DRENDO-1510 file (C-alpha; in Angstrom, 1 decimal, always signed):
<recs>
REC; n; res; u; v; w
REC; 1; UNK; +109.3; +88.4; +70.4 .
REC; 2; UNK; +110.8; +91.7; +71.3 .
REC; 3; UNK; +112.0; +91.9; +74.8 .
REC; 4; UNK; +111.6; +95.3; +76.2 .
REC; 5; UNK; +113.2; +94.2; +79.5 .
REC; 6; UNK; +116.5; +94.0; +77.6 .
REC; 7; UNK; +116.7; +97.6; +76.3 .
REC; 8; UNK; +119.7; +99.7; +77.1 .
REC; 9; UNK; +119.8; +102.4; +79.7 .
REC; 10; UNK; +119.8; +105.2; +77.2 .
REC; 11; UNK; +116.6; +104.1; +75.4 .
REC; 12; UNK; +113.5; +106.0; +76.4 .
REC; 13; UNK; +110.2; +104.2; +76.4 .
REC; 14; UNK; +107.6; +106.1; +74.4 .
REC; 15; UNK; +104.8; +104.7; +76.5 .
REC; 16; UNK; +106.7; +105.6; +79.7 .
REC; 17; UNK; +107.1; +109.2; +78.4 .
REC; 18; UNK; +103.4; +109.4; +77.7 .
REC; 19; UNK; +102.6; +108.1; +81.2 .
REC; 20; UNK; +105.0; +110.7; +82.7 .
REC; 21; UNK; +103.2; +113.5; +80.9 .
REC; 22; UNK; +99.7; +112.2; +81.7 .
REC; 23; UNK; +97.6; +114.5; +83.9 .
REC; 24; UNK; +97.2; +113.7; +87.6 .
REC; 25; UNK; +93.7; +112.3; +87.0 .
REC; 26; UNK; +92.0; +110.5; +89.9 .
REC; 27; UNK; +93.5; +107.1; +89.2 .
REC; 28; UNK; +91.2; +105.3; +91.6 .
REC; 29; UNK; +88.3; +106.0; +89.2 .
REC; 30; UNK; +90.1; +104.2; +86.4 .
REC; 31; UNK; +91.1; +101.1; +88.3 .
REC; 32; UNK; +88.9; +98.0; +87.6 .
REC; 33; UNK; +86.7; +96.4; +90.3 .
REC; 34; UNK; +89.0; +93.4; +90.3 .
REC; 35; UNK; +91.9; +95.4; +91.6 .
REC; 36; UNK; +89.7; +96.8; +94.5 .
REC; 37; UNK; +88.4; +93.3; +95.3 .
REC; 38; UNK; +92.0; +91.9; +95.4 .
REC; 39; UNK; +92.9; +94.8; +97.7 .
REC; 40; UNK; +90.1; +94.0; +100.1 .
REC; 41; UNK; +91.0; +90.3; +100.0 .
REC; 42; UNK; +94.5; +91.3; +101.1 .
REC; 43; UNK; +93.1; +93.6; +103.8 .
REC; 44; UNK; +91.0; +90.9; +105.4 .
REC; 45; UNK; +93.7; +88.3; +105.3 .
REC; 46; UNK; +96.2; +90.7; +106.8 .
REC; 47; UNK; +93.8; +91.6; +109.6 .
REC; 48; UNK; +93.8; +87.9; +110.5 .
REC; 49; UNK; +97.5; +87.4; +110.0 .
REC; 50; UNK; +98.7; +90.5; +111.8 .
REC; 51; UNK; +96.4; +89.9; +114.8 .
REC; 52; UNK; +98.5; +86.8; +115.3 .
REC; 53; UNK; +101.9; +88.2; +114.0 .
REC; 54; UNK; +101.8; +91.3; +116.2 .
REC; 55; UNK; +101.6; +89.1; +119.3 .
REC; 56; UNK; +103.7; +86.1; +118.1 .
REC; 57; UNK; +107.2; +87.3; +118.9 .
REC; 58; UNK; +106.3; +88.2; +122.5 .
REC; 59; UNK; +104.1; +85.0; +122.8 .
REC; 60; UNK; +107.1; +82.9; +121.7 .
REC; 61; UNK; +109.6; +84.6; +124.0 .
REC; 62; UNK; +107.4; +85.3; +127.1 .
REC; 63; UNK; +104.8; +82.5; +126.8 .
REC; 64; UNK; +106.9; +79.7; +125.3 .
REC; 65; UNK; +110.4; +80.6; +126.3 .
REC; 66; UNK; +112.0; +81.1; +122.9 .
REC; 67; UNK; +115.1; +83.3; +122.4 .
REC; 68; UNK; +115.5; +86.2; +120.0 .
REC; 69; UNK; +117.7; +84.0; +117.8 .
REC; 70; UNK; +114.9; +81.4; +117.7 .
REC; 71; UNK; +112.4; +84.1; +116.7 .
REC; 72; UNK; +114.7; +85.1; +113.9 .
REC; 73; UNK; +115.1; +81.5; +112.6 .
REC; 74; UNK; +111.3; +80.9; +112.8 .
REC; 75; UNK; +110.5; +84.1; +111.0 .
REC; 76; UNK; +113.2; +83.5; +108.4 .
REC; 77; UNK; +112.2; +79.9; +107.7 .
REC; 78; UNK; +108.5; +81.0; +107.5 .
REC; 79; UNK; +109.2; +83.7; +104.9 .
REC; 80; UNK; +111.7; +81.6; +102.9 .
REC; 81; UNK; +109.1; +78.8; +102.7 .
REC; 82; UNK; +106.6; +81.3; +101.2 .
REC; 83; UNK; +109.2; +82.5; +98.8 .
REC; 84; UNK; +110.2; +79.0; +97.6 .
REC; 85; UNK; +106.5; +78.1; +97.1 .
REC; 86; UNK; +105.9; +81.2; +95.1 .
REC; 87; UNK; +108.3; +80.3; +92.3 .
REC; 88; UNK; +106.4; +77.1; +91.5 .
REC; 89; UNK; +102.9; +78.6; +91.8 .
REC; 90; UNK; +104.0; +81.6; +89.7 .
REC; 91; UNK; +105.4; +79.3; +87.0 .
REC; 92; UNK; +102.3; +77.1; +87.1 .
REC; 93; UNK; +100.1; +80.1; +86.6 .
REC; 94; UNK; +102.1; +81.0; +83.5 .
REC; 95; UNK; +101.8; +77.4; +82.2 .
REC; 96; UNK; +98.1; +77.1; +82.6 .
REC; 97; UNK; +97.4; +80.7; +81.7 .
REC; 98; UNK; +95.2; +81.4; +84.8 .
REC; 99; UNK; +95.9; +83.1; +88.1 .
REC; 100; UNK; +92.8; +83.2; +90.2 .
REC; 101; UNK; +92.5; +79.5; +91.0 .
REC; 102; UNK; +96.0; +79.3; +92.5 .
REC; 103; UNK; +95.5; +82.6; +94.4 .
REC; 104; UNK; +92.3; +81.3; +95.9 .
REC; 105; UNK; +94.0; +78.0; +96.8 .
REC; 106; UNK; +96.6; +79.9; +98.7 .
REC; 107; UNK; +94.1; +82.0; +100.6 .
REC; 108; UNK; +92.1; +78.9; +101.4 .
REC; 109; UNK; +95.1; +77.1; +102.8 .
REC; 110; UNK; +96.0; +80.1; +105.0 .
REC; 111; UNK; +92.5; +80.3; +106.3 .
REC; 112; UNK; +92.4; +76.6; +107.2 .
REC; 113; UNK; +95.6; +76.8; +109.2 .
REC; 114; UNK; +94.6; +79.9; +111.3 .
REC; 115; UNK; +92.9; +77.7; +114.0 .
REC; 116; UNK; +96.2; +75.9; +114.6 .
REC; 117; UNK; +97.7; +79.0; +116.4 .
REC; 118; UNK; +95.3; +79.0; +119.3 .
REC; 119; UNK; +95.5; +75.2; +119.6 .
REC; 120; UNK; +99.4; +75.1; +119.6 .
REC; 121; UNK; +100.7; +73.7; +122.9 .
REC; 122; UNK; +104.4; +74.2; +122.1 .
REC; 123; UNK; +106.9; +76.0; +119.9 .
REC; 124; UNK; +106.9; +73.1; +117.5 .
REC; 125; UNK; +103.2; +73.5; +116.8 .
REC; 126; UNK; +103.6; +77.3; +116.3 .
REC; 127; UNK; +106.5; +76.7; +113.9 .
REC; 128; UNK; +104.3; +74.1; +112.0 .
REC; 129; UNK; +101.3; +76.5; +111.9 .
REC; 130; UNK; +103.5; +79.4; +110.7 .
REC; 131; UNK; +105.1; +77.2; +108.1 .
REC; 132; UNK; +101.8; +76.0; +106.7 .
REC; 133; UNK; +100.4; +79.5; +106.7 .
REC; 134; UNK; +103.3; +80.8; +104.8 .
REC; 135; UNK; +102.9; +77.9; +102.2 .
REC; 136; UNK; +99.5; +79.4; +101.6 .
REC; 137; UNK; +101.0; +82.8; +101.2 .
REC; 138; UNK; +103.6; +81.4; +98.8 .
REC; 139; UNK; +100.9; +79.7; +96.7 .
REC; 140; UNK; +98.9; +82.9; +96.3 .
REC; 141; UNK; +101.6; +85.5; +96.1 .
REC; 142; UNK; +103.0; +85.3; +92.6 .
REC; 143; UNK; +99.7; +84.5; +90.8 .
REC; 144; UNK; +98.0; +87.3; +92.7 .
REC; 145; UNK; +100.7; +89.8; +91.9 .
REC; 146; UNK; +100.7; +88.8; +88.2 .
REC; 147; UNK; +96.9; +89.1; +88.2 .
REC; 148; UNK; +97.1; +92.7; +89.4 .
REC; 149; UNK; +99.3; +93.5; +86.4 .
REC; 150; UNK; +96.9; +91.6; +84.1 .
REC; 151; UNK; +93.9; +93.6; +85.4 .
REC; 152; UNK; +95.6; +97.0; +85.6 .
REC; 153; UNK; +95.2; +99.4; +82.6 .
REC; 154; UNK; +98.4; +100.5; +80.9 .
REC; 155; UNK; +99.9; +103.5; +82.7 .
REC; 156; UNK; +98.3; +102.7; +86.0 .
REC; 157; UNK; +100.3; +99.8; +87.3 .
REC; 158; UNK; +102.0; +101.9; +89.9 .
REC; 159; UNK; +98.6; +103.0; +91.2 .
REC; 160; UNK; +97.2; +99.5; +91.0 .
REC; 161; UNK; +100.1; +98.0; +93.1 .
REC; 162; UNK; +100.0; +101.0; +95.4 .
REC; 163; UNK; +96.2; +100.5; +96.0 .
REC; 164; UNK; +96.6; +96.8; +96.7 .
REC; 165; UNK; +99.5; +97.6; +99.1 .
REC; 166; UNK; +97.6; +100.3; +100.8 .
REC; 167; UNK; +94.5; +98.1; +101.4 .
REC; 168; UNK; +96.8; +95.2; +102.4 .
REC; 169; UNK; +98.6; +97.4; +104.8 .
REC; 170; UNK; +95.4; +98.9; +106.2 .
REC; 171; UNK; +94.7; +95.3; +107.3 .
REC; 172; UNK; +98.2; +95.1; +108.7 .
REC; 173; UNK; +97.5; +98.0; +111.2 .
REC; 174; UNK; +93.8; +97.2; +111.8 .
REC; 175; UNK; +94.9; +93.6; +112.8 .
REC; 176; UNK; +97.3; +94.8; +115.6 .
REC; 177; UNK; +94.9; +97.4; +116.7 .
REC; 178; UNK; +92.2; +94.8; +117.1 .
REC; 179; UNK; +94.8; +92.7; +118.9 .
REC; 180; UNK; +95.4; +95.5; +121.4 .
REC; 181; UNK; +91.6; +95.8; +122.2 .
REC; 182; UNK; +91.2; +92.1; +122.4 .
REC; 183; UNK; +94.2; +91.6; +124.6 .
REC; 184; UNK; +92.6; +94.1; +127.0 .
REC; 185; UNK; +89.2; +92.5; +126.7 .
REC; 186; UNK; +90.5; +89.0; +127.2 .
REC; 187; UNK; +92.9; +90.0; +130.0 .
REC; 188; UNK; +96.0; +89.2; +127.9 .
REC; 189; UNK; +94.8; +85.8; +126.8 .
REC; 190; UNK; +96.8; +85.2; +123.6 .
REC; 191; UNK; +94.8; +82.2; +122.5 .
REC; 192; UNK; +91.5; +84.0; +122.7 .
REC; 193; UNK; +92.8; +86.7; +120.4 .
REC; 194; UNK; +94.1; +84.0; +118.0 .
REC; 195; UNK; +90.7; +82.5; +117.8 .
REC; 196; UNK; +89.1; +85.8; +116.8 .
REC; 197; UNK; +91.7; +86.1; +114.0 .
REC; 198; UNK; +90.1; +83.0; +112.3 .
REC; 199; UNK; +87.0; +84.9; +111.1 .
REC; 200; UNK; +88.5; +87.5; +108.7 .
REC; 201; UNK; +90.7; +84.8; +107.1 .
REC; 202; UNK; +87.6; +83.0; +105.9 .
REC; 203; UNK; +85.9; +86.2; +104.8 .
REC; 204; UNK; +88.9; +86.9; +102.6 .
REC; 205; UNK; +88.5; +83.4; +101.0 .
REC; 206; UNK; +84.9; +84.0; +100.3 .
REC; 207; UNK; +85.6; +87.4; +98.7 .
REC; 208; UNK; +88.2; +86.1; +96.2 .
REC; 209; UNK; +86.0; +83.3; +95.2 .
REC; 210; UNK; +82.9; +85.5; +94.6 .
REC; 211; UNK; +84.2; +88.9; +93.6 .
REC; 212; UNK; +87.4; +88.5; +91.6 .
REC; 213; UNK; +87.1; +87.6; +87.9 .
REC; 214; UNK; +90.1; +86.9; +85.8 .
REC; 215; UNK; +90.3; +88.8; +82.5 .
REC; 216; UNK; +90.3; +86.9; +79.2 .
REC; 217; UNK; +93.6; +85.8; +77.9 .
REC; 218; UNK; +94.8; +88.3; +75.2 .
REC; 219; UNK; +94.5; +86.9; +71.7 .
REC; 220; UNK; +97.9; +85.9; +70.3 .
REC; 221; UNK; +99.7; +85.8; +73.7 .
REC; 222; UNK; +102.4; +83.2; +73.6 .
REC; 223; UNK; +101.8; +79.9; +75.4 .
REC; 224; UNK; +104.5; +78.8; +77.8 .
REC; 225; UNK; +105.2; +75.1; +78.2 .
REC; 226; UNK; +108.1; +75.1; +80.7 .
REC; 227; UNK; +108.3; +78.5; +82.4 .
REC; 228; UNK; +111.3; +77.5; +84.5 .
REC; 229; UNK; +113.5; +76.3; +81.6 .
REC; 230; UNK; +116.7; +78.1; +80.9 .
REC; 231; UNK; +115.3; +79.6; +77.7 .
REC; 232; UNK; +112.2; +81.0; +79.4 .
REC; 233; UNK; +114.2; +82.4; +82.3 .
REC; 234; UNK; +116.5; +84.1; +79.7 .
REC; 235; UNK; +113.5; +85.8; +78.3 .
REC; 236; UNK; +113.0; +87.7; +81.6 .
REC; 237; UNK; +115.8; +90.0; +80.5 .
REC; 238; UNK; +118.7; +91.8; +82.0 .
REC; 239; UNK; +116.7; +94.7; +83.5 .
REC; 240; UNK; +114.6; +92.2; +85.5 .
REC; 241; UNK; +117.6; +90.4; +86.9 .
REC; 242; UNK; +119.2; +93.7; +87.8 .
REC; 243; UNK; +116.0; +94.7; +89.7 .
REC; 244; UNK; +116.2; +91.3; +91.5 .
REC; 245; UNK; +119.8; +91.9; +92.5 .
REC; 246; UNK; +119.1; +95.3; +94.0 .
REC; 247; UNK; +116.0; +94.0; +95.8 .
REC; 248; UNK; +118.1; +91.2; +97.3 .
REC; 249; UNK; +120.4; +93.7; +98.9 .
REC; 250; UNK; +117.4; +95.7; +100.0 .
REC; 251; UNK; +115.9; +92.6; +101.6 .
REC; 252; UNK; +119.1; +92.0; +103.6 .
REC; 253; UNK; +118.5; +95.4; +105.1 .
REC; 254; UNK; +114.8; +94.7; +105.8 .
REC; 255; UNK; +114.9; +91.8; +108.3 .
REC; 256; UNK; +111.7; +90.7; +109.9 .
REC; 257; UNK; +109.6; +93.4; +111.6 .
REC; 258; UNK; +109.6; +91.0; +114.6 .
REC; 259; UNK; +112.9; +92.7; +115.6 .
REC; 260; UNK; +111.3; +96.1; +115.6 .
REC; 261; UNK; +108.6; +94.8; +117.9 .
REC; 262; UNK; +111.3; +93.3; +120.2 .
REC; 263; UNK; +113.2; +96.6; +120.1 .
REC; 264; UNK; +110.1; +98.5; +121.4 .
REC; 265; UNK; +109.5; +95.9; +124.0 .
REC; 266; UNK; +113.1; +96.1; +125.3 .
REC; 267; UNK; +112.7; +99.9; +125.5 .
REC; 268; UNK; +109.9; +99.5; +128.0 .
REC; 269; UNK; +106.7; +99.4; +125.9 .
REC; 270; UNK; +104.1; +97.5; +128.0 .
REC; 271; UNK; +103.1; +94.1; +126.8 .
REC; 272; UNK; +99.5; +95.1; +126.1 .
REC; 273; UNK; +100.7; +98.0; +123.9 .
REC; 274; UNK; +103.3; +96.0; +121.9 .
REC; 275; UNK; +101.0; +95.7; +118.8 .
REC; 276; UNK; +101.1; +99.5; +118.6 .
REC; 277; UNK; +104.4; +99.1; +116.8 .
REC; 278; UNK; +102.8; +97.4; +113.8 .
REC; 279; UNK; +99.8; +99.7; +114.1 .
REC; 280; UNK; +101.9; +102.8; +113.7 .
REC; 281; UNK; +104.3; +101.3; +111.1 .
REC; 282; UNK; +101.5; +100.0; +108.9 .
REC; 283; UNK; +99.3; +103.1; +109.2 .
REC; 284; UNK; +102.1; +105.2; +107.7 .
REC; 285; UNK; +102.7; +102.5; +105.1 .
REC; 286; UNK; +99.0; +102.3; +104.1 .
REC; 287; UNK; +98.6; +106.1; +103.8 .
REC; 288; UNK; +101.7; +106.5; +101.6 .
REC; 289; UNK; +101.8; +103.4; +99.3 .
REC; 290; UNK; +98.9; +104.4; +97.0 .
REC; 291; UNK; +99.8; +108.0; +96.3 .
REC; 292; UNK; +103.5; +107.1; +95.9 .
REC; 293; UNK; +102.5; +104.4; +93.4 .
REC; 294; UNK; +100.4; +106.8; +91.4 .
REC; 295; UNK; +103.2; +109.4; +91.5 .
REC; 296; UNK; +105.6; +106.8; +90.1 .
REC; 297; UNK; +103.3; +106.3; +87.1 .
REC; 298; UNK; +103.9; +110.0; +86.3 .
REC; 299; UNK; +107.6; +110.6; +87.2 .
REC; 300; UNK; +109.2; +107.1; +87.1 .
REC; 301; UNK; +110.0; +104.6; +89.8 .
REC; 302; UNK; +113.7; +104.7; +90.5 .
REC; 303; UNK; +114.0; +108.1; +92.2 .
REC; 304; UNK; +111.2; +107.3; +94.6 .
REC; 305; UNK; +112.7; +103.9; +95.3 .
REC; 306; UNK; +116.0; +105.6; +96.1 .
REC; 307; UNK; +114.3; +107.9; +98.5 .
REC; 308; UNK; +112.7; +104.9; +100.2 .
REC; 309; UNK; +116.1; +103.3; +100.8 .
REC; 310; UNK; +117.3; +106.6; +102.4 .
REC; 311; UNK; +114.3; +106.4; +104.7 .
REC; 312; UNK; +115.2; +102.8; +105.7 .
REC; 313; UNK; +118.7; +104.0; +106.7 .
REC; 314; UNK; +117.2; +106.8; +108.7 .
REC; 315; UNK; +114.8; +104.4; +110.4 .
REC; 316; UNK; +117.6; +101.9; +111.3 .
REC; 317; UNK; +119.7; +104.7; +112.8 .
REC; 318; UNK; +116.8; +106.0; +114.8 .
REC; 319; UNK; +116.0; +102.5; +116.2 .
REC; 320; UNK; +119.7; +101.8; +116.9 .
REC; 321; UNK; +120.3; +104.9; +118.9 .
REC; 322; UNK; +116.9; +105.7; +120.4 .
REC; 323; UNK; +117.1; +106.6; +124.0 .
REC; 324; UNK; +113.5; +106.0; +124.8 .
REC; 325; UNK; +110.0; +105.3; +123.4 .
REC; 326; UNK; +109.9; +108.6; +121.5 .
REC; 327; UNK; +112.9; +107.7; +119.5 .
REC; 328; UNK; +111.5; +104.2; +118.9 .
REC; 329; UNK; +108.2; +105.7; +117.7 .
REC; 330; UNK; +110.1; +108.0; +115.2 .
REC; 331; UNK; +112.0; +105.0; +113.9 .
REC; 332; UNK; +108.8; +102.9; +113.5 .
REC; 333; UNK; +107.1; +105.8; +111.6 .
REC; 334; UNK; +110.0; +106.2; +109.2 .
REC; 335; UNK; +110.2; +102.4; +108.7 .
REC; 336; UNK; +106.6; +102.5; +107.6 .
REC; 337; UNK; +107.2; +105.4; +105.3 .
REC; 338; UNK; +110.0; +103.6; +103.6 .
REC; 339; UNK; +107.7; +100.6; +103.0 .
REC; 340; UNK; +105.2; +102.9; +101.2 .
REC; 341; UNK; +108.0; +104.3; +99.0 .
REC; 342; UNK; +109.3; +100.9; +98.0 .
REC; 343; UNK; +107.1; +97.8; +98.1 .
REC; 344; UNK; +104.5; +98.7; +95.4 .
REC; 345; UNK; +107.2; +100.3; +93.2 .
REC; 346; UNK; +109.3; +97.2; +93.2 .
REC; 347; UNK; +106.3; +95.1; +92.3 .
REC; 348; UNK; +105.5; +97.4; +89.4 .
REC; 349; UNK; +109.2; +97.3; +88.2 .
REC; 350; UNK; +109.1; +93.5; +88.1 .
REC; 351; UNK; +105.8; +93.4; +86.3 .
REC; 352; UNK; +107.0; +95.8; +83.6 .
REC; 353; UNK; +110.4; +94.3; +83.0 .
REC; 354; UNK; +109.1; +91.0; +81.7 .
REC; 355; UNK; +106.8; +89.6; +79.0 .
REC; 356; UNK; +103.2; +89.3; +80.1 .
REC; 357; UNK; +103.1; +85.5; +79.7 .
REC; 358; UNK; +106.0; +85.2; +82.2 .
REC; 359; UNK; +104.8; +87.5; +84.9 .
REC; 360; UNK; +103.9; +84.7; +87.3 .
REC; 361; UNK; +107.4; +83.1; +86.9 .
REC; 362; UNK; +109.0; +86.5; +87.3 .
REC; 363; UNK; +107.3; +87.2; +90.6 .
REC; 364; UNK; +108.0; +83.7; +91.7 .
REC; 365; UNK; +111.7; +83.9; +91.0 .
REC; 366; UNK; +111.9; +87.4; +92.5 .
REC; 367; UNK; +110.3; +86.1; +95.7 .
REC; 368; UNK; +112.5; +83.0; +95.8 .
REC; 369; UNK; +115.7; +85.1; +95.7 .
REC; 370; UNK; +114.5; +87.8; +98.1 .
REC; 371; UNK; +113.0; +85.1; +100.4 .
REC; 372; UNK; +116.4; +83.4; +100.7 .
REC; 373; UNK; +117.8; +86.9; +101.5 .
REC; 374; UNK; +115.2; +87.4; +104.2 .
REC; 375; UNK; +116.1; +84.1; +105.8 .
REC; 376; UNK; +119.7; +85.2; +105.9 .
REC; 377; UNK; +118.8; +88.6; +107.1 .
REC; 378; UNK; +116.6; +87.4; +110.0 .
REC; 379; UNK; +119.2; +84.9; +111.2 .
REC; 380; UNK; +122.0; +87.6; +111.0 .
REC; 381; UNK; +119.7; +90.0; +112.9 .
REC; 382; UNK; +119.0; +87.5; +115.6 .
REC; 383; UNK; +122.6; +86.5; +116.0 .
REC; 384; UNK; +123.8; +90.1; +116.2 .
REC; 385; UNK; +121.1; +90.8; +118.7 .
REC; 386; UNK; +122.2; +87.9; +120.9 .
REC; 387; UNK; +125.9; +88.4; +120.5 .
REC; 388; UNK; +126.4; +92.2; +120.5 .
REC; 389; UNK; +123.0; +93.9; +121.2 .
REC; 390; UNK; +120.0; +95.4; +119.5 .
REC; 391; UNK; +121.9; +98.4; +118.2 .
REC; 392; UNK; +124.2; +96.3; +116.0 .
REC; 393; UNK; +121.2; +94.6; +114.4 .
REC; 394; UNK; +119.8; +98.0; +113.1 .
REC; 395; UNK; +123.3; +99.3; +112.2 .
REC; 396; UNK; +123.9; +96.3; +110.0 .
REC; 397; UNK; +120.5; +96.9; +108.3 .
REC; 398; UNK; +121.5; +100.5; +107.6 .
REC; 399; UNK; +124.7; +99.3; +106.0 .
REC; 400; UNK; +123.0; +96.9; +103.7 .
REC; 401; UNK; +120.5; +99.6; +102.7 .
REC; 402; UNK; +123.4; +101.9; +101.8 .
REC; 403; UNK; +124.9; +99.3; +99.5 .
REC; 404; UNK; +121.5; +98.7; +97.9 .
REC; 405; UNK; +121.1; +102.5; +97.3 .
REC; 406; UNK; +124.5; +102.5; +95.5 .
REC; 407; UNK; +123.3; +99.7; +93.3 .
REC; 408; UNK; +120.2; +101.6; +92.5 .
REC; 409; UNK; +122.0; +104.7; +91.3 .
REC; 410; UNK; +122.5; +103.6; +87.7 .
REC; 411; UNK; +118.7; +103.2; +87.3 .
REC; 412; UNK; +118.0; +106.5; +89.0 .
REC; 413; UNK; +120.2; +108.2; +86.3 .
REC; 414; UNK; +118.1; +106.8; +83.5 .
REC; 415; UNK; +115.7; +109.2; +81.7 .
REC; 416; UNK; +112.2; +109.6; +83.3 .
REC; 417; UNK; +109.8; +107.0; +82.0 .
REC; 418; UNK; +112.5; +104.5; +81.2 .
REC; 419; UNK; +112.3; +102.7; +84.5 .
REC; 420; UNK; +108.8; +101.6; +84.2 .
REC; 421; UNK; +106.6; +104.7; +84.4 .
REC; 422; UNK; +103.6; +103.3; +82.7 .
REC; 423; UNK; +105.1; +100.8; +80.4 .
REC; 424; UNK; +102.6; +98.3; +79.2 .
REC; 425; UNK; +102.6; +94.9; +77.5 .
</recs>
């Protein structure tokens, strides 16, 4: 089987060139209903998760007495757990040739664990709830991301991933916004807000069960018996592993957003307004992700990704040296913009670098490696915060982002269309 992921830097993809020359047609009209349904599933689950996540760092430090280092360890372990689970669920989806069942299982597990947060009497319970919730995220992540690629028409994968990210992120700012109103309504009662967050989680589960339909398996698509074998991992190709390496450096620069929340709190943002950090960040992210993804289908992915890394450096510098809340707000907005320029594009690069029958495994391995990097990044960020100060945390992030940008330059020099602009399998 010909492995396009292994082609040399100088070879131009004919399909990528055609996508780059395609007219700027309204891509949303060409995306199938399943992509929209998956996007709204993500939106509802993120409303639920972010209502909790927006308050959790402050709840841990103010309500339960945790340190910033403890917050970093908790966040890192939670995300690393999700990443390790993804590699197995992604491989399993390739082996059985189906994605939806595993994605629904992950959403169901996350929904069932949401009531644990308001019931938790101690840090241990919160850690357990966060851990189980992230296991659900890990189970659904790789099969869902592979399902997006399976559903998306050729030449529209950037738009498909951008749409899902935009809807997902709309939930990520609607959740904190709801948390602000509910904190005011319930007189800063964290547990009452956590109880309200249970409802959208179960609505997301119902939507994926009823509205998402997996496409038929293409005739002649190779069956994979052991997706995690050395031979199958070798089929992923050099371009894929290069993308994973750059994304790992990028992840080291992108420690948990919990530290952005803590930075705003330390700068004097009132407790009831702390969720505004995620509201602002994710509003910018949601508005930018879809158009940037659609643009990447036309002009290629790497140049936009490089621009996103530059934005992360600018955001880190703004947050490191901000003298007040105005500077913090600027840093938060740029952080959100860099997310819109990077997250959907990286997903599209992964999907297009590998054979269709190994997409679940590819996303699983990708998230395993970057999840381990996120654990390391969050622990480093927390340790620097405790030992040196908040500024050092964000300066270290800027340094890692600069190294990642240098690693991305070879791909940025490749001809337009050769880095994934519309390549199909």
